[in-house]
C-alpha positions as CSV (number, residue, x, y, z in Angstrom):
1,M,35.0,283.0,-73.3
2,T,34.8,280.1,-75.8
3,R,31.6,279.1,-77.4
4,P,30.2,275.5,-76.8
5,V,30.8,273.2,-79.6
6,E,27.8,271.1,-80.5
7,R,28.0,267.4,-81.5
8,T,25.3,264.9,-82.7
9,G,25.3,261.3,-82.4
10,I,23.1,258.2,-81.5
11,F,21.5,257.5,-78.2
12,Q,21.9,254.0,-77.0
13,L,19.8,255.2,-74.0
14,A,18.4,258.5,-74.3
15,G,18.6,261.1,-71.5
16,E,20.0,264.3,-70.2
17,A,23.1,265.0,-68.2
18,R,25.7,267.3,-67.4
19,G,29.1,267.0,-65.8
20,Q,32.9,267.5,-66.3
21,A,34.4,265.2,-68.9
22,L,36.8,262.1,-67.7
23,V,38.4,261.3,-71.1
24,Y,40.4,257.9,-71.7
25,S,41.9,256.7,-75.0
26,Q,41.5,253.1,-73.6
27,P,38.2,251.1,-72.9
28,L,37.2,250.6,-69.2
29,S,35.5,247.5,-68.0
30,F,33.2,248.0,-65.1
31,W,33.6,244.4,-64.1
32,G,36.8,244.6,-62.1
33,G,37.5,248.0,-63.2
34,I,35.1,250.1,-61.1
35,D,34.2,249.9,-57.6
36,A,30.4,250.3,-57.5
37,E,30.4,251.4,-53.8
38,T,32.8,254.6,-54.5
39,G,33.0,254.9,-58.3
40,D,36.9,254.8,-58.0
41,I,38.7,253.0,-61.0
42,T,40.3,249.9,-59.7
43,D,41.8,248.3,-62.8
44,H,45.6,248.5,-62.3
45,S,46.2,248.2,-66.1
46,H,44.0,251.3,-66.6
47,P,45.6,254.9,-66.8
48,G,42.6,256.1,-64.8
49,L,43.5,254.0,-61.8
50,G,42.5,255.8,-58.7
51,Q,40.3,258.5,-60.4
52,N,36.6,258.5,-59.7
53,V,33.8,258.5,-62.3
54,A,30.8,259.6,-60.2
55,G,29.1,262.6,-61.4
56,K,31.4,262.8,-64.7
57,I,30.7,262.4,-68.1
58,L,32.8,259.1,-69.1
59,V,34.3,259.5,-72.6
60,M,36.1,256.5,-74.1
61,P,36.2,254.6,-77.4
62,S,34.0,251.9,-76.0
63,G,33.5,249.5,-72.9
64,R,35.7,246.4,-72.5
65,G,33.7,243.5,-71.6
66,S,33.0,241.4,-69.5
67,S,29.2,240.8,-69.9
68,S,29.1,241.4,-65.9
69,S,30.0,244.9,-66.5
70,S,26.2,245.5,-67.1
71,A,25.4,244.6,-63.5
72,V,28.3,246.7,-62.1
73,L,27.2,249.7,-64.1
74,A,23.5,249.2,-63.0
75,E,24.5,248.9,-59.3
76,A,26.7,251.9,-59.5
77,I,23.9,254.0,-61.1
78,R,21.6,252.9,-58.1
79,R,24.2,253.9,-55.6
80,G,24.8,257.2,-57.2
81,T,28.4,256.3,-58.0
82,A,28.1,256.0,-61.7
83,P,29.1,258.7,-64.5
84,T,26.0,261.0,-65.0
85,G,26.4,260.1,-68.8
86,I,28.8,258.0,-71.0
87,L,30.0,259.1,-74.6
88,L,31.6,256.4,-76.7
89,E,33.0,256.2,-80.0
90,R,31.4,252.8,-81.0
91,P,28.2,251.3,-79.5
92,D,28.4,249.0,-76.5
93,P,25.6,246.6,-76.0
94,I,26.9,245.5,-72.4
95,L,27.0,249.0,-71.0
96,A,23.6,249.8,-72.8
97,V,22.1,246.9,-70.9
98,G,23.5,248.1,-67.6
99,A,21.8,251.4,-68.1
100,I,18.6,250.1,-69.5
101,V,18.3,247.8,-66.4
102,A,18.9,250.7,-64.0
103,E,16.3,252.7,-65.8
104,F,13.8,249.9,-65.7
105,L,14.5,248.7,-61.9
106,Y,15.6,252.0,-60.2
107,D,13.8,254.7,-62.6
108,I,17.1,256.4,-62.9
109,R,18.4,257.3,-66.3
110,M,21.9,257.6,-67.4
111,P,22.4,258.6,-71.0
112,L,24.5,256.6,-73.2
113,V,25.7,258.4,-76.5
114,V,27.7,257.2,-79.5
115,C,29.3,260.2,-81.0
116,D,32.6,261.8,-82.3
117,I,34.8,261.9,-79.0
118,S,37.9,263.3,-80.9
119,N,39.3,266.5,-79.2
120,L,37.5,266.0,-76.0
121,V,39.9,266.3,-73.0
122,S,39.3,265.8,-69.4
123,G,37.9,269.1,-67.6
124,D,35.7,269.9,-70.5
125,Q,32.1,270.6,-69.4
126,I,29.8,268.5,-71.3
127,D,25.9,268.9,-71.6
128,I,23.9,265.9,-73.1
129,G,20.5,267.0,-74.1
130,I,17.5,265.7,-76.3
131,G,17.0,267.5,-79.7
132,K,13.8,268.1,-81.4
133,D,14.3,265.0,-83.5
134,G,14.8,262.8,-80.4
135,G,18.5,262.6,-81.0
136,P,21.3,263.6,-78.7
137,I,22.9,266.9,-78.8
138,V,26.0,267.0,-77.0
139,R,27.4,270.5,-76.1
140,V,31.2,270.6,-75.2
141,H,32.4,273.6,-73.2
142,P,36.3,273.5,-73.5
143,A,38.1,273.7,-70.3
144,I,40.1,276.7,-69.8
145,N,43.1,274.8,-68.6
146,P,42.5,271.3,-69.7
147,A,44.1,268.4,-67.9
148,E,45.7,267.2,-71.2
149,P,46.4,269.0,-74.3
150,R,43.7,268.7,-77.3
151,R,44.7,266.5,-80.3
152,Q,44.2,267.9,-83.5
């Protein structure tokens, strides 16, 4: 059995989550790109078209505008169709606002972490925790048969 790999990063919104990674090399817009009722990716120009983000750890370089993505993410969190957590390579204030609003309005927390996302593949099991210093600890349990090859 492969040992988990730990990564650190910065919380945009602190919290804990666990789920299977859904990894994309392209940013995804929640406005027009995600159906908040189902969690399905609806953006016809995105490689994840037809996949579902609900209950997954969404991994991507960043979000992709519009500012309305905040409202769509907050609604998906309320409905239970959002990812359980999001890992980003770069901070995204629009997604952060959506997650913060959902926590404030609905008391539902979805962690948003900025960290190294290299070598993560769809199918990895990811655990997001809070370290003793209050920062994130991301534990990656590599998939036995990943959906895509690992990049070195």
